[in-house]
Backbone as a printed PyTorch tensor [residue, N CA C, xyz], in Angstrom:
tensor([[[148.9310, 135.7280, 211.0370],
         [147.7230, 136.2400, 210.4130],
         [146.7140, 135.1080, 210.1840]],

        [[147.2020, 133.9500, 209.7330],
         [146.2790, 132.8710, 209.4180],
         [145.5980, 132.3140, 210.6590]],

        [[146.3080, 132.3030, 211.7980],
         [145.6920, 131.8380, 213.0350],
         [144.5380, 132.7300, 213.4510]],

        [[144.7070, 134.0350, 213.2730],
         [143.6540, 134.9950, 213.6040],
         [142.4590, 134.8100, 212.6620]],

        [[142.7230, 134.5760, 211.3880],
         [141.6450, 134.3580, 210.4190],
         [140.8610, 133.0890, 210.7680]],

        [[141.5800, 132.0540, 211.1610],
         [140.9210, 130.7960, 211.5200],
         [140.0420, 130.9840, 212.7590]],

        [[140.5460, 131.7300, 213.7260],
         [139.7630, 132.0020, 214.9420],
         [138.4910, 132.7740, 214.5960]],

        [[138.6330, 133.8240, 213.7700],
         [137.4800, 134.6050, 213.3380],
         [136.4810, 133.7250, 212.5850]],

        [[136.9850, 132.8880, 211.7070],
         [136.1360, 131.9750, 210.9500],
         [135.3050, 131.1000, 211.8870]],

        [[135.9400, 130.5200, 212.8920],
         [135.2280, 129.6210, 213.8110],
         [134.2180, 130.3710, 214.6710]],

        [[134.5490, 131.5760, 215.0860],
         [133.5920, 132.3780, 215.8560],
         [132.3670, 132.6880, 215.0020]],

        [[132.6240, 133.1450, 213.7550],
         [131.5100, 133.4470, 212.8430],
         [130.6760, 132.2080, 212.5630]],

        [[131.3410, 131.0910, 212.2890],
         [130.6310, 129.8520, 211.9740],
         [129.7310, 129.4260, 213.1260]],

        [[130.2660, 129.4430, 214.3460],
         [129.4820, 129.0230, 215.5010],
         [128.2610, 129.9180, 215.7080]],

        [[128.4400, 131.2220, 215.5400],
         [127.3210, 132.1530, 215.6860],
         [126.2990, 131.9630, 214.5740]],

        [[126.7690, 131.8760, 213.3630],
         [125.8710, 131.8340, 212.2110],
         [125.1360, 130.5120, 212.0670]],

        [[125.7090, 129.4320, 212.5620],
         [125.0360, 128.1330, 212.4980],
         [123.7210, 128.1670, 213.2810]],

        [[123.6140, 129.0920, 214.2360],
         [122.4320, 129.1700, 215.0860],
         [121.4150, 130.1890, 214.5850]],

        [[121.7330, 130.8840, 213.4810],
         [120.9220, 132.0090, 213.0410],
         [120.4190, 131.8180, 211.6160]],

        [[119.1690, 132.2090, 211.3230],
         [118.6160, 132.2240, 209.9670],
         [118.8220, 133.6150, 209.3840]],

        [[119.0730, 133.6970, 208.0660],
         [119.4010, 134.9720, 207.4520],
         [118.6560, 135.1880, 206.1420]],

        [[118.5260, 136.4650, 205.7380],
         [117.9380, 136.8120, 204.4530],
         [118.9080, 136.4210, 203.3330]],

        [[118.4050, 136.3620, 202.0920],
         [119.2590, 135.9390, 200.9810],
         [120.4030, 136.9190, 200.7250]],

        [[120.1670, 138.2350, 200.8770],
         [121.2640, 139.1870, 200.6550],
         [122.3260, 139.0580, 201.7440]],

        [[121.8890, 138.7900, 202.9700],
         [122.8460, 138.6100, 204.0520],
         [123.6510, 137.3250, 203.8310]],

        [[123.0100, 136.2900, 203.3250],
         [123.7190, 135.0380, 203.0460],
         [124.7930, 135.2740, 201.9910]],

        [[124.4830, 136.0910, 200.9710],
         [125.4780, 136.4030, 199.9480],
         [126.6740, 137.1350, 200.5340]],

        [[126.4180, 138.0970, 201.4090],
         [127.5110, 138.8190, 202.0650],
         [128.3320, 137.8760, 202.9420]],

        [[127.6470, 137.0340, 203.6880],
         [128.3440, 136.0810, 204.5520],
         [129.1510, 135.0870, 203.7250]],

        [[128.6100, 134.6940, 202.5770],
         [129.3190, 133.7580, 201.7040],
         [130.6720, 134.3290, 201.3060]],

        [[130.7030, 135.6050, 200.9530],
         [131.9690, 136.2290, 200.5670],
         [132.9360, 136.2830, 201.7400]],

        [[132.4450, 136.5820, 202.9290],
         [133.3210, 136.6280, 204.1040],
         [133.8410, 135.2410, 204.4670]],

        [[132.9890, 134.2380, 204.3840],
         [133.4340, 132.8620, 204.6170],
         [134.4670, 132.4620, 203.5830]],

        [[134.2290, 132.8310, 202.3220],
         [135.1660, 132.4970, 201.2500],
         [136.5380, 133.1080, 201.5270]],

        [[136.5500, 134.3530, 201.9710],
         [137.8170, 135.0230, 202.2710],
         [138.5680, 134.2880, 203.3770]],

        [[137.8900, 133.9680, 204.4610],
         [138.5790, 133.2760, 205.5630],
         [138.9990, 131.8710, 205.1540]],

        [[138.1820, 131.1980, 204.3310],
         [138.5350, 129.8610, 203.8330],
         [139.7940, 129.9380, 202.9740]],

        [[139.8490, 130.9440, 202.1070],
         [141.0360, 131.1230, 201.2650],
         [142.2680, 131.4330, 202.1210]],

        [[142.1230, 132.3030, 203.1370],
         [143.2400, 132.5780, 204.0450],
         [143.7280, 131.2920, 204.7020]],

        [[142.7890, 130.4990, 205.1850],
         [143.1520, 129.2430, 205.8490],
         [143.8760, 128.2880, 204.9140]],

        [[143.6610, 128.4570, 203.6040],
         [144.3140, 127.6050, 202.6150],
         [145.5480, 128.2750, 202.0040]],

        [[146.0250, 129.3290, 202.6470],
         [147.2900, 129.9380, 202.2730],
         [147.2440, 131.0090, 201.2030]],

        [[146.0560, 131.4230, 200.7860],
         [145.9240, 132.4400, 199.7420],
         [146.0630, 133.8470, 200.3270]],

        [[146.5430, 134.7590, 199.4880],
         [146.4360, 136.1920, 199.7530],
         [145.1730, 136.6230, 199.0150]],

        [[144.3310, 137.4240, 199.6660],
         [142.9940, 137.7150, 199.1290],
         [142.7880, 139.2170, 198.9630]],

        [[142.2140, 139.5760, 197.8150],
         [141.9050, 140.9630, 197.5010],
         [140.4390, 141.0220, 197.0930]],

        [[139.6370, 141.7730, 197.8320],
         [138.1860, 141.8000, 197.6230],
         [137.7800, 142.9660, 196.7420]],

        [[136.8070, 142.7260, 195.8650],
         [136.2000, 143.7740, 195.0580],
         [135.4700, 144.7180, 196.0080]],

        [[135.7760, 145.9910, 195.9310],
         [135.1510, 146.9740, 196.8300],
         [133.8070, 147.4570, 196.3100]],

        [[133.4840, 147.1640, 195.0620],
         [132.2030, 147.5760, 194.4980],
         [131.1440, 146.5200, 194.7140]],

        [[129.9430, 146.8410, 194.3410],
         [128.8190, 145.9090, 194.5040],
         [128.5450, 145.0980, 193.2400]],

        [[129.1910, 145.4780, 192.1420],
         [128.9240, 144.8050, 190.8750],
         [130.2260, 144.3600, 190.2330]],

        [[130.0910, 143.6080, 189.1690],
         [131.2570, 143.1640, 188.4060],
         [131.3120, 141.6550, 188.3180]],

        [[132.1320, 141.1460, 187.4200],
         [132.2110, 139.7050, 187.2040],
         [133.0390, 138.9640, 188.2480]],

        [[133.7510, 139.7030, 189.1140],
         [134.6670, 139.0870, 190.0710],
         [134.3990, 139.6350, 191.4750]],

        [[134.3100, 138.7310, 192.4600],
         [134.1690, 139.1370, 193.8660],
         [135.5250, 139.2520, 194.5410]],

        [[136.4270, 138.3290, 194.1840],
         [137.7050, 138.2100, 194.8790],
         [138.8090, 137.9110, 193.8700]],

        [[139.9690, 138.4960, 194.0860],
         [141.1850, 138.0990, 193.3820],
         [142.0630, 137.4360, 194.4340]],

        [[142.4960, 136.1960, 194.1600],
         [143.2730, 135.4470, 195.1470],
         [144.5970, 135.0040, 194.5470]],

        [[145.6410, 135.0950, 195.3600],
         [146.9700, 134.6490, 194.9730],
         [147.2930, 133.4010, 195.7840]],

        [[147.4600, 132.2730, 195.0930],
         [147.7050, 130.9960, 195.7800],
         [149.1130, 130.9620, 196.3620]],

        [[149.3760, 130.0060, 197.2500],
         [150.7230, 129.8670, 197.8050],
         [151.7740, 129.5970, 196.7120]],

        [[151.3360, 129.0320, 195.5860],
         [152.2390, 128.7440, 194.4640],
         [152.4220, 129.9450, 193.5470]],

        [[151.6960, 131.0400, 193.8000],
         [151.8240, 132.2430, 192.9940],
         [150.8220, 132.3620, 191.8600]],

        [[149.8350, 131.4840, 191.8020],
         [148.8250, 131.5390, 190.7520],
         [147.7230, 132.5340, 191.1390]],

        [[147.3670, 133.4130, 190.2010],
         [146.2820, 134.3660, 190.4260],
         [144.9730, 133.7480, 189.9590]],

        [[143.9540, 133.7930, 190.8180],
         [142.6440, 133.2530, 190.4920],
         [141.5930, 134.3390, 190.6720]],

        [[140.7760, 134.5410, 189.6410],
         [139.6300, 135.4460, 189.7210],
         [138.4530, 134.6190, 190.1960]],

        [[137.7950, 135.0500, 191.2570],
         [136.7660, 134.2280, 191.9070],
         [135.4400, 134.9710, 191.9910]],

        [[134.3670, 134.2510, 191.6700],
         [133.0030, 134.7210, 191.9190],
         [132.4190, 133.7810, 192.9620]],

        [[132.0350, 134.3210, 194.1020],
         [131.4980, 133.5090, 195.1970],
         [130.0000, 133.3170, 194.9800]],

        [[129.5600, 132.0750, 195.0510],
         [128.1480, 131.7360, 194.8990],
         [127.6720, 131.0030, 196.1380]],

        [[126.4950, 131.3800, 196.6180],
         [125.8860, 130.7060, 197.7570],
         [124.8470, 129.7270, 197.2340]],

        [[124.8020, 128.5450, 197.8110],
         [123.8240, 127.5460, 197.3950],
         [123.5160, 126.6130, 198.5540]],

        [[122.3920, 125.9240, 198.4490],
         [122.0190, 124.9320, 199.4670],
         [121.8380, 123.5500, 198.8610]],

        [[121.3560, 123.5030, 197.6280],
         [120.9440, 122.2110, 197.0780],
         [121.8610, 121.6690, 195.9860]],

        [[123.0110, 122.2640, 195.7900],
         [123.9700, 121.7390, 194.8280],
         [123.7600, 122.1870, 193.3940]],

        [[122.7160, 122.9720, 193.1210],
         [122.5060, 123.4500, 191.7500],
         [123.6030, 124.4280, 191.3730]],

        [[124.0740, 124.3250, 190.1510],
         [125.1190, 125.2070, 189.6740],
         [124.5410, 126.2010, 188.6820]],

        [[124.9010, 127.4620, 188.8220],
         [124.5030, 128.4650, 187.8380],
         [125.6160, 128.5610, 186.8020]],

        [[125.3000, 129.1330, 185.6540],
         [126.3190, 129.2420, 184.6160],
         [126.9910, 130.6030, 184.6580]],

        [[128.2470, 130.6340, 184.2130],
         [129.0080, 131.8770, 184.1990],
         [128.5380, 132.7610, 183.0560]],

        [[128.7190, 134.0680, 183.2230],
         [128.4120, 135.0100, 182.1500],
         [129.4990, 134.9030, 181.0820]],

        [[129.2300, 135.4740, 179.9170],
         [130.2300, 135.4670, 178.8500],
         [131.4960, 136.2020, 179.2880]],

        [[131.3310, 137.2910, 180.0080],
         [132.4900, 138.0410, 180.5130],
         [133.3120, 137.1830, 181.4610]],

        [[132.6340, 136.4700, 182.3690],
         [133.3460, 135.6000, 183.3030],
         [134.0820, 134.4900, 182.5590]],

        [[133.4530, 133.9370, 181.5370],
         [134.1190, 132.8950, 180.7350],
         [135.3680, 133.4520, 180.0760]],

        [[135.2680, 134.6580, 179.4980],
         [136.4030, 135.2730, 178.8140],
         [137.5540, 135.5650, 179.7780]],

        [[137.2140, 135.9250, 181.0170],
         [138.2320, 136.2410, 182.0250],
         [138.7870, 135.0060, 182.7300]],

        [[138.1150, 133.8590, 182.5670],
         [138.5460, 132.6470, 183.2610],
         [138.1910, 132.6430, 184.7370]],

        [[137.0540, 133.2590, 185.0720],
         [136.6090, 133.3410, 186.4640],
         [136.2830, 131.9460, 186.9990]],

        [[136.6990, 131.7010, 188.2260],
         [136.4390, 130.4360, 188.9090],
         [135.3410, 130.6480, 189.9450]],

        [[134.3420, 129.7540, 189.9740],
         [133.3140, 129.8330, 191.0120],
         [133.8200, 129.1750, 192.2890]],

        [[133.5340, 129.8360, 193.3950],
         [133.7570, 129.2550, 194.7170],
         [132.3870, 129.1930, 195.3730]],

        [[131.8850, 127.9940, 195.5790],
         [130.5540, 127.8280, 196.1580],
         [130.6280, 127.7450, 197.6720]],

        [[129.6570, 128.4150, 198.2900],
         [129.4960, 128.4240, 199.7420],
         [128.1410, 127.8150, 200.0550]],

        [[128.1340, 126.7720, 200.8710],
         [126.8840, 126.1270, 201.2740],
         [126.4220, 126.7750, 202.5710]],

        [[125.2900, 127.4650, 202.5210],
         [124.8130, 128.2240, 203.6850],
         [124.2980, 127.3340, 204.8160]],

        [[124.0630, 126.0730, 204.5320],
         [123.6100, 125.1740, 205.6060],
         [124.7720, 124.4960, 206.3090]],

        [[125.7810, 124.0960, 205.5580],
         [126.9380, 123.4340, 206.1730],
         [128.0630, 124.4060, 206.4790]],

        [[127.9860, 125.6220, 205.9090],
         [129.0000, 126.6630, 206.0770],
         [130.3510, 126.2230, 205.5060]],

        [[130.3170, 125.4860, 204.3920],
         [131.5510, 125.0160, 203.7660],
         [131.7140, 125.6290, 202.3890]],

        [[132.9760, 125.7950, 201.9780],
         [133.3130, 126.3380, 200.6650],
         [134.0070, 125.2650, 199.8320]],

        [[133.8590, 125.4040, 198.4980],
         [134.5810, 124.5190, 197.5820],
         [134.6590, 125.1960, 196.2200]],

        [[135.7840, 124.9510, 195.5350],
         [135.8890, 125.4060, 194.1630],
         [135.0580, 124.5020, 193.2740]],

        [[134.4480, 125.0760, 192.2510],
         [133.6210, 124.3330, 191.3030],
         [134.4770, 123.9410, 190.1240]],

        [[134.3760, 122.6860, 189.7020],
         [135.0280, 122.2410, 188.4770],
         [134.1090, 122.5740, 187.3180]],

        [[134.5330, 123.5020, 186.4820],
         [133.7040, 123.9290, 185.3530],
         [133.9280, 123.0150, 184.1570]],

        [[132.8550, 122.7930, 183.4100],
         [132.9720, 122.0450, 182.1570],
         [133.6470, 122.9110, 181.1310]],

        [[134.3550, 122.2840, 180.2260],
         [135.0570, 123.0540, 179.1880],
         [134.2760, 123.0530, 177.9070]]])
């Protein structure tokens, strides 16, 4: 399964690197990139089927840790702050850079 996800990721990345997109499309792509990135890193991924809510993805790490994730797209490194609900739930931000097509977990201040 992970080999197929990696192949899909690379096909999408190669296509998208050549294309400019609207902000809503970038947000959708960010979530799809995040899912494939998490798969490549050994996570089991469960996506929010709705359009709203404090969590985009629920991920189970290879070690068995459950992480609630909100995917954020950015270009210039600016960080937005979590909502009170996200803070209460312990939501983790996963940032997607739309120019480099890379994902990373954000270290939140306590």
